[in-house]
MMTF fields as JSON, N, C-alpha, C and O atoms, coordinates in Angstrom:
{
  "mmtfVersion": "1.0.0",
  "mmtfProducer": "UNKNOWN",
  "numBonds": 391,
  "numAtoms": 392,
  "numGroups": 98,
  "numChains": 1,
  "numModels": 1,
  "chainsPerModel": [1],
  "groupsPerChain": [98],
  "chainIdList": ["A"],
  "bondAtomList": [4, 2, 8, 6, 12, 10, 16, 14, 20, 18, 24, 22, 28, 26, 32, 30, 36, 34, 40, 38, 44, 42, 48, 46, 52, 50, 56, 54, 60, 58, 64, 62, 68, 66, 72, 70, 76, 74, 80, 78, 84, 82, 88, 86, 92, 90, 96, 94, 100, 98, 104, 102, 108, 106, 112, 110, 116, 114, 120, 118, 124, 122, 128, 126, 132, 130, 136, 134, 140, 138, 144, 142, 148, 146, 152, 150, 156, 154, 160, 158, 164, 162, 168, 166, 172, 170, 176, 174, 180, 178, 184, 182, 188, 186, 192, 190, 196, 194, 200, 198, 204, 202, 208, 206, 212, 210, 216, 214, 220, 218, 224, 222, 228, 226, 232, 230, 236, 234, 240, 238, 244, 242, 248, 246, 252, 250, 256, 254, 260, 258, 264, 262, 268, 266, 272, 270, 276, 274, 280, 278, 284, 282, 288, 286, 292, 290, 296, 294, 300, 298, 304, 302, 308, 306, 312, 310, 316, 314, 320, 318, 324, 322, 328, 326, 332, 330, 336, 334, 340, 338, 344, 342, 348, 346, 352, 350, 356, 354, 360, 358, 364, 362, 368, 366, 372, 370, 376, 374, 380, 378, 384, 382, 388, 386],
  "bondOrderList": [1, 1, 1, 1, 1, 1, 1, 1, 1, 1, 1, 1, 1, 1, 1, 1, 1, 1, 1, 1, 1, 1, 1, 1, 1, 1, 1, 1, 1, 1, 1, 1, 1, 1, 1, 1, 1, 1, 1, 1, 1, 1, 1, 1, 1, 1, 1, 1, 1, 1, 1, 1, 1, 1, 1, 1, 1, 1, 1, 1, 1, 1, 1, 1, 1, 1, 1, 1, 1, 1, 1, 1, 1, 1, 1, 1, 1, 1, 1, 1, 1, 1, 1, 1, 1, 1, 1, 1, 1, 1, 1, 1, 1, 1, 1, 1, 1],
  "groupList": [{"groupName": "UNK", "atomNameList": ["N", "CA", "C", "O"], "elementList": ["N", "C", "C", "O"], "formalChargeList": [0, 0, 0, 0], "bondAtomList": [1, 0, 2, 1, 3, 2], "bondOrderList": [1, 1, 2], "singleLetterCode": "X", "chemCompType": "L-PEPTIDE LINKING"}],
  "groupTypeList": [0, 0, 0, 0, 0, 0, 0, 0, 0, 0, 0, 0, 0, 0, 0, 0, 0, 0, 0, 0, 0, 0, 0, 0, 0, 0, 0, 0, 0, 0, 0, 0, 0, 0, 0, 0, 0, 0, 0, 0, 0, 0, 0, 0, 0, 0, 0, 0, 0, 0, 0, 0, 0, 0, 0, 0, 0, 0, 0, 0, 0, 0, 0, 0, 0, 0, 0, 0, 0, 0, 0, 0, 0, 0, 0, 0, 0, 0, 0, 0, 0, 0, 0, 0, 0, 0, 0, 0, 0, 0, 0, 0, 0, 0, 0, 0, 0, 0],
  "groupIdList": [1, 2, 3, 4, 5, 6, 7, 8, 9, 10, 11, 12, 13, 14, 15, 16, 17, 18, 19, 20, 21, 22, 23, 24, 25, 26, 27, 28, 29, 30, 31, 32, 33, 34, 35, 36, 37, 38, 39, 40, 41, 42, 43, 44, 45, 46, 47, 48, 49, 50, 51, 52, 53, 54, 55, 56, 57, 58, 59, 60, 61, 62, 63, 64, 65, 66, 67, 68, 69, 70, 71, 72, 73, 74, 75, 76, 77, 78, 79, 80, 81, 82, 83, 84, 85, 86, 87, 88, 89, 90, 91, 92, 93, 94, 95, 96, 97, 98],
  "secStructList": [7, 7, 3, 3, 3, 3, 6, 6, 3, 3, 3, 3, 7, 7, 7, 1, 1, 7, 7, 7, 7, 5, 7, 7, 7, 3, 3, 1, 7, 7, 7, 1, 1, 1, 7, 7, 3, 3, 7, 7, 7, 5, 7, 7, 3, 3, 7, 7, 1, 5, 7, 4, 4, 4, 7, 5, 7, 7, 7, 3, 3, 7, 6, 6, 6, 7, 3, 3, 3, 3, 6, 6, 3, 3, 3, 7, 6, 6, 2, 2, 2, 2, 2, 1, 7, 7, 6, 6, 6, 6, 6, 6, 4, 4, 4, 7, 7, 7],
  "xCoordList": [61.601, 62.547, 61.635, 60.66, 61.888, 61.157, 61.911, 63.066, 61.016, 61.379, 61.63, 60.953, 62.685, 62.849, 63.122, 63.408, 63.018, 63.124, 64.227, 63.941, 65.498, 66.601, 67.064, 67.498, 66.994, 67.229, 66.223, 66.667, 64.931, 64.13, 64.025, 63.118, 64.784, 65.126, 64.723, 65.183, 63.638, 63.286, 64.31, 64.828, 64.685, 65.787, 65.002, 64.018, 65.529, 65.112, 66.281, 67.178, 66.321, 67.537, 67.281, 66.393, 68.067, 68.124, 68.908, 69.988, 68.559, 69.48, 69.006, 67.81, 69.958, 69.494, 68.954, 68.037, 69.757, 69.014, 67.778, 67.305, 67.247, 65.765, 66.165, 66.783, 65.709, 65.882, 64.877, 63.758, 65.177, 64.526, 63.18, 63.294, 62.036, 60.883, 61.051, 61.706, 60.543, 60.536, 59.815, 58.847, 60.224, 59.508, 58.145, 58.069, 57.07, 55.651, 55.045, 53.887, 55.941, 55.562, 55.09, 55.775, 53.919, 53.181, 54.296, 54.931, 54.354, 55.132, 54.126, 53.299, 54.409, 53.591, 52.312, 52.025, 51.547, 50.106, 49.27, 49.443, 48.376, 47.502, 46.069, 45.843, 45.13, 43.646, 42.899, 43.469, 41.409, 40.477, 40.775, 40.664, 41.162, 41.235, 42.869, 43.168, 43.579, 45.024, 45.396, 45.091, 46.22, 46.787, 47.697, 48.476, 47.851, 48.928, 50.232, 50.317, 51.323, 52.645, 53.517, 53.296, 54.357, 55.029, 56.477, 56.9, 57.213, 58.746, 59.643, 60.492, 59.259, 59.897, 61.674, 62.399, 61.928, 63.377, 63.652, 62.697, 64.88, 65.042, 64.75, 65.082, 64.098, 63.788, 64.94, 65.618, 65.028, 66.072, 65.297, 65.715, 64.174, 63.486, 61.824, 61.138, 61.484, 59.797, 59.291, 59.905, 58.02, 57.366, 56.92, 56.251, 57.226, 57.051, 55.818, 55.591, 55.025, 53.546, 52.538, 52.696, 51.644, 50.626, 49.749, 49.467, 49.413, 48.861, 47.539, 46.903, 47.209, 45.916, 46.228, 47.353, 45.266, 45.308, 46.769, 47.468, 46.883, 48.128, 49.581, 50.614, 49.478, 50.79, 51.455, 50.865, 52.555, 53.253, 52.743, 52.43, 52.705, 52.342, 53.218, 52.656, 54.61, 55.473, 55.53, 55.842, 55.213, 55.299, 57.029, 57.914, 57.232, 58.869, 59.095, 58.395, 60.209, 60.443, 61.828, 62.698, 62.125, 63.512, 64.054, 63.201, 65.373, 65.862, 65.282, 65.128, 64.897, 64.36, 62.829, 62.386, 62.051, 60.731, 60.305, 59.229, 61.378, 61.425, 61.84, 62.966, 60.876, 61.163, 61.469, 60.539, 62.759, 63.178, 62.631, 62.72, 61.934, 61.231, 61.883, 61.476, 62.998, 63.8, 64.917, 65.158, 65.467, 66.528, 65.955, 65.226, 66.265, 65.671, 64.071, 63.37, 63.622, 62.114, 61.919, 62.508, 60.972, 60.788, 59.259, 58.588, 58.781, 57.255, 57.506, 58.456, 56.233, 55.998, 55.318, 54.604, 55.267, 54.626, 53.207, 52.724, 52.336, 51.156, 50.942, 50.09, 51.678, 51.458, 52.029, 51.538, 52.999, 53.637, 52.507, 52.441, 51.746, 50.623, 49.371, 48.494, 49.462, 48.074, 48.488, 47.728, 49.711, 50.196, 51.037, 51.574, 51.134, 51.665, 50.745, 49.518, 51.596, 50.674, 49.993, 50.57, 48.987, 48.126, 48.137, 47.119, 49.353, 49.712, 49.212, 48.595, 49.332, 48.817, 47.984, 48.16, 47.137, 46.152, 45.197, 44.776, 44.787, 43.839, 44.291, 43.466, 45.672, 46.356, 45.674, 45.546, 45.249, 44.883, 43.363, 42.971, 42.562, 41.202, 40.461, 39.429, 40.942, 40.417, 40.505, 39.77, 41.463, 41.525, 40.709, 40.536, 40.079, 39.576, 38.007, 37.539, 37.278, 35.75, 35.135, 35.556, 34.077, 33.356, 32.404, 31.587],
  "yCoordList": [146.615, 146.144, 146.311, 145.568, 147.194, 147.333, 146.525, 146.101, 146.461, 145.898, 146.951, 147.978, 146.759, 148.04, 147.243, 146.046, 147.999, 147.376, 148.358, 149.503, 147.77, 148.391, 147.87, 146.721, 148.557, 148.087, 146.968, 145.921, 147.053, 146.02, 144.8, 144.005, 144.581, 143.464, 143.963, 144.976, 142.985, 143.16, 142.661, 141.557, 143.603, 143.164, 143.526, 144.266, 142.936, 143.157, 143.451, 142.619, 144.831, 144.941, 145.112, 145.867, 144.399, 144.456, 145.523, 145.849, 146.022, 147.01, 147.485, 147.498, 147.864, 148.132, 149.655, 150.038, 150.473, 151.84, 151.963, 151.012, 153.178, 153.385, 153.599, 154.573, 152.527, 152.546, 153.573, 153.725, 154.167, 155.089, 154.167, 152.95, 154.78, 154.183, 154.027, 154.876, 153.087, 153.064, 154.075, 154.565, 154.547, 155.572, 154.999, 153.963, 155.833, 155.457, 156.297, 156.714, 156.472, 157.298, 155.969, 154.946, 156.072, 155.286, 155.275, 156.248, 153.974, 153.848, 152.828, 152.107, 152.942, 151.915, 152.485, 153.61, 151.758, 152.073, 151.535, 150.389, 152.374, 151.904, 152.057, 152.948, 151.169, 151.071, 150.77, 150.579, 150.741, 150.388, 148.621, 148.08, 148.034, 146.648, 146.234, 145.051, 147.014, 146.475, 147.393, 148.572, 146.476, 146.987, 147.873, 147.608, 149.144, 150.14, 149.673, 149.083, 149.843, 149.434, 150.773, 151.89, 150.624, 151.68, 151.274, 150.153, 152.58, 152.624, 151.699, 150.901, 151.984, 151.22, 151.361, 150.751, 152.145, 152.552, 153.069, 153.346, 153.235, 153.821, 155.491, 156.107, 156.02, 157.304, 158.058, 157.682, 159.421, 160.405, 161.573, 162.436, 161.545, 163.04, 162.765, 161.835, 163.687, 163.815, 164.985, 166.047, 164.709, 165.728, 166.96, 166.772, 167.933, 169.246, 169.933, 171.092, 169.339, 169.954, 170.052, 169.282, 170.752, 170.972, 169.541, 168.74, 169.433, 168.151, 168.478, 169.515, 167.583, 167.685, 168.565, 168.518, 169.43, 170.188, 171.071, 171.284, 171.419, 172.706, 172.115, 172.784, 170.666, 169.985, 169.687, 169.97, 169.174, 168.852, 167.348, 166.562, 167.084, 165.942, 164.764, 163.792, 164.879, 163.865, 162.586, 161.659, 162.358, 161.251, 160.701, 161.502, 159.629, 159.254, 159.041, 158.256, 159.833, 159.799, 159.511, 159.897, 158.85, 158.517, 159.745, 160.458, 159.932, 160.837, 161.069, 162.213, 159.825, 159.854, 160.512, 161.073, 160.375, 160.843, 162.196, 162.775, 162.583, 163.966, 165.16, 165.21, 166.201, 167.128, 168.62, 169.24, 169.072, 169.977, 171.305, 171.625, 172.169, 173.365, 174.442, 175.58, 174.256, 175.174, 174.412, 173.208, 175.201, 174.754, 173.751, 174.145, 172.472, 171.18, 171.161, 170.742, 171.679, 171.642, 170.704, 170.879, 169.631, 168.72, 168.443, 168.601, 167.975, 167.726, 166.207, 165.786, 165.534, 164.4, 164.213, 165.183, 163.209, 163.63, 163.894, 164.348, 163.716, 163.822, 165.411, 166.001, 166.048, 167.462, 168.184, 169.285, 167.722, 168.659, 168.556, 169.407, 167.641, 167.788, 168.588, 169.071, 168.628, 169.614, 171.158, 172.025, 171.29, 172.659, 173.099, 174.206, 172.293, 172.518, 173.762, 173.762, 174.691, 175.783, 175.231, 174.522, 175.577, 175.058, 175.859, 176.001, 176.39, 177.354, 177.001, 177.915, 175.965, 175.602, 174.408, 173.562, 174.1, 173.272, 173.15, 172.042, 174.273, 174.493, 174.824, 175.328, 174.635, 174.86, 174.137, 174.705, 172.825, 172.153, 171.902, 170.912, 172.49, 172.283, 172.429, 171.791, 173.203, 173.488, 172.317, 172.277, 171.24, 169.94, 168.908, 167.91, 169.02, 168.05, 168.345, 169.395, 167.409, 167.441, 166.921, 165.837, 167.536, 167.057, 166.265, 165.67],
  "zCoordList": [111.929, 111.086, 109.834, 109.723, 108.944, 107.808, 106.508, 106.482, 105.584, 104.198, 103.363, 103.398, 102.502, 101.419, 100.188, 100.228, 99.005, 97.796, 97.048, 96.7, 96.853, 96.423, 94.961, 94.875, 93.993, 92.506, 92.287, 91.817, 92.564, 92.25, 93.125, 92.877, 94.043, 95.002, 96.386, 96.913, 97.023, 98.302, 99.201, 99.029, 100.358, 101.373, 102.658, 102.659, 103.745, 105.074, 105.867, 106.004, 106.503, 107.278, 108.603, 109.0, 109.404, 110.863, 111.593, 111.101, 112.542, 113.142, 114.547, 114.84, 115.381, 116.718, 116.814, 117.54, 115.882, 115.845, 115.043, 114.421, 115.065, 114.362, 112.842, 112.411, 112.111, 110.729, 109.976, 110.467, 108.992, 107.995, 107.602, 107.458, 107.46, 106.898, 105.33, 104.725, 104.737, 103.33, 102.693, 103.274, 101.324, 100.587, 100.004, 99.344, 100.349, 100.066, 98.868, 98.839, 97.944, 96.587, 95.713, 95.723, 94.993, 94.167, 92.927, 92.522, 92.464, 91.225, 90.496, 91.054, 89.011, 88.071, 87.879, 88.289, 87.281, 86.745, 87.952, 88.366, 88.495, 89.474, 88.831, 88.013, 89.227, 88.639, 89.943, 91.017, 89.731, 90.648, 91.036, 92.136, 89.781, 90.01, 90.464, 90.626, 90.593, 90.955, 92.04, 92.224, 92.803, 94.029, 93.776, 92.861, 94.496, 94.259, 94.641, 95.718, 93.902, 94.063, 94.722, 94.254, 95.654, 96.291, 95.94, 95.659, 96.031, 95.637, 96.605, 96.208, 98.111, 99.098, 99.322, 100.108, 98.56, 98.883, 100.223, 100.949, 100.641, 101.985, 101.741, 100.728, 102.836, 102.722, 103.407, 104.363, 102.574, 103.202, 103.632, 104.404, 103.098, 103.493, 103.822, 103.397, 104.561, 104.7, 103.993, 103.888, 103.467, 102.727, 103.632, 104.648, 103.317, 104.004, 103.406, 103.752, 102.562, 102.206, 103.254, 104.202, 103.281, 104.109, 104.348, 103.457, 105.697, 105.971, 106.787, 106.6, 107.632, 108.435, 109.549, 110.046, 110.027, 111.325, 111.489, 112.48, 110.275, 110.448, 110.383, 110.374, 110.336, 110.38, 108.723, 107.68, 108.811, 107.457, 107.151, 108.045, 105.908, 105.308, 105.949, 106.453, 105.913, 106.627, 106.12, 106.867, 104.693, 104.037, 103.889, 103.588, 104.082, 103.991, 102.544, 101.903, 101.932, 100.599, 100.311, 101.093, 99.228, 98.939, 97.849, 97.321, 97.571, 96.779, 95.435, 95.008, 94.635, 93.383, 93.379, 92.377, 94.653, 94.513, 95.24, 95.095, 96.058, 96.571, 95.744, 95.249, 95.572, 94.791, 95.599, 96.114, 95.641, 96.666, 96.051, 94.866, 97.26, 96.945, 97.663, 97.427, 98.651, 99.252, 100.105, 100.019, 100.827, 101.673, 102.67, 103.58, 102.52, 103.537, 103.511, 104.432, 102.313, 102.214, 100.964, 99.897, 101.232, 99.886, 99.993, 101.012, 98.694, 98.541, 97.878, 97.217, 98.334, 97.84, 96.641, 96.386, 95.7, 94.384, 94.48, 93.442, 95.54, 95.784, 96.018, 95.353, 96.914, 97.334, 96.135, 95.882, 95.356, 94.131, 93.016, 92.129, 93.077, 92.0, 92.487, 91.772, 93.8, 94.368, 94.065, 93.633, 94.351, 94.302, 92.995, 92.981, 91.991, 90.821, 89.916, 89.814, 89.367, 88.65, 87.285, 86.461, 87.225, 86.035, 84.734, 84.057, 84.399, 83.385, 81.992, 81.444, 81.357, 80.011, 80.214, 79.338, 81.109, 81.104, 80.092, 79.759, 79.531, 78.484, 77.273, 76.511, 76.794, 75.684, 74.431, 73.346, 74.684, 73.556, 73.702, 73.085, 74.289, 74.511, 73.182, 72.976, 72.346, 70.972, 70.054, 69.067, 70.34, 69.543, 70.044, 69.346, 71.37, 72.039, 71.96, 72.398, 71.409, 71.217, 72.31, 72.715, 72.979, 74.251, 73.675, 74.378]
}
C-alpha cells in the first residue's frame, strides 16, 4: 500500500488490486548534505531506457516526468540526460575563464 504525493499533499491509498508504484523522479535541489526529494505522484509509465544486463531501466514515472520518445516508449529524467545530444555544450566556452 504505497504513499503518493498529489498536489503537494501526501496520501495513502488502500486497494485490493495492485496499485501503481509512486514516481521516483527527483525534484527540488539536492546536495551532499540534503536528502533527495522524490515526486511520489502516481506512476503511469515505466522508463524504457537501457538498464543493467540488457534490460530496461523500468523506473516508475508520472505523466509530468516521462519524456515520450516513441509509441509507448518513455524515458526518465536520468536516462534522458544520459542520451541527450550535446549540440551546443561548448557554445560559451570562450566567455568562461578556467
